[in-house]
C-alpha positions, 0 to 999 in steps of 0.5 A: 499499499503506497511505496515511498523514499528519503534522499539526504547527501550531495546533490543528486538528480531526480531521475538518479533517485527515482528511476535509476536501478532494478528496484526503483520508485518507478519499478515499484509502482508496477512491481511492488515487492513488498505492498501488502493487500495489492498489486500496482502503486499507480493512482497518482506520485509525487515527488518533493525537493528543497531549493533556497531552504525550501520545499517544493513538491511535483505531484500527478494523479497518474501513473509515475511511467505514463508521465513522460514529461516529469521523467524528462525533466527529472534530469534537470532537477538535482537535489540534496534532501528529497521525498516522493512516494507511489500511490495506492488508493485506499477504497474509498478516498479519491485518485486526485492530485492533492492525495498524492505525497508528498504532502507540505509543511511550512519547511516541512515535506511528510509522506505515509505509507499505510491507512487508517484503519476505521477513518470513517468512527475515528475521523472526528477525534483525528481533527480535534487533535489536529487542529486549525486545519486553516494553518495546513493547507494540504491538511485539507486533501479527502484522505485519511493521511492528511490528517496525520499531516495535520498531527505532526503539523501542529507538533512541529509548529509547537516546537517539536524537532522533526523525528519527535513530531513523527513520534508523537503524531505516532502516539497520537492516532495508534491510541484511537485506531489499529492501522499502518503507519509508516511516515517519513518526513524532510527539513532540508537537513534530515529525516525522520521516519517510523514503522508501524506495519509496514515493511521500510530499510536503510541504506546509508553511507559516509555522507548520504543515507536512503530509506526507501519502503523496499531496496532500491537495487542489490546493495546491502540495506537495512531493515528497520524493524517494526515501531521503530523511529529512524532519525537521518542527518548527514552525522549517521544514522540513529533507530530506537523503538518507538 
């Protein structure tokens, strides 16, 4: 159910990040190896990166392999910090661009790989946790992930660090509803991610790190245990239990 990745390191093209490798994010859109309950991630895609310190995005409500124009421009855009995702829409949520991730709030990029179980029943409580959605435009997208964004954004606005905001979000929403809560966020200088019900892997080298739902190639990737928090910056990677 959806796939995402995050990158931090020396500048590289979006093309190399998304399209290269035998199990690239593009390949995961039509031939994922580790998803549960779906065969395709063809209901949209997106990539966000940081330009002059601010997050910018490209999103579409179509399979990534059909967008030849994006493939072309991706080779001309470089990024040192990025988040990308391909989507498999949960039943009852529309296939439209506003639901494609990553989302954006302030100086952060955010992606959710998973679903909130019994969303109709817990939506009012999630809205209470989220607070004022007007402060987070992407939180008004018609999808469960948008309210998770709003909860994280509220923690960040109150001063929480990147990873602490994700951990607090998972703690709050899992107290309300079961589900799969693999979250991924970036602020331009660091990445943070959680595992809760789905796969995640890390590939780190001096000065760079990749976090991905599935390994992108046959290199040595470290699997992240379920219910863990990952924090990555240029100094290295830390994995701790949630």
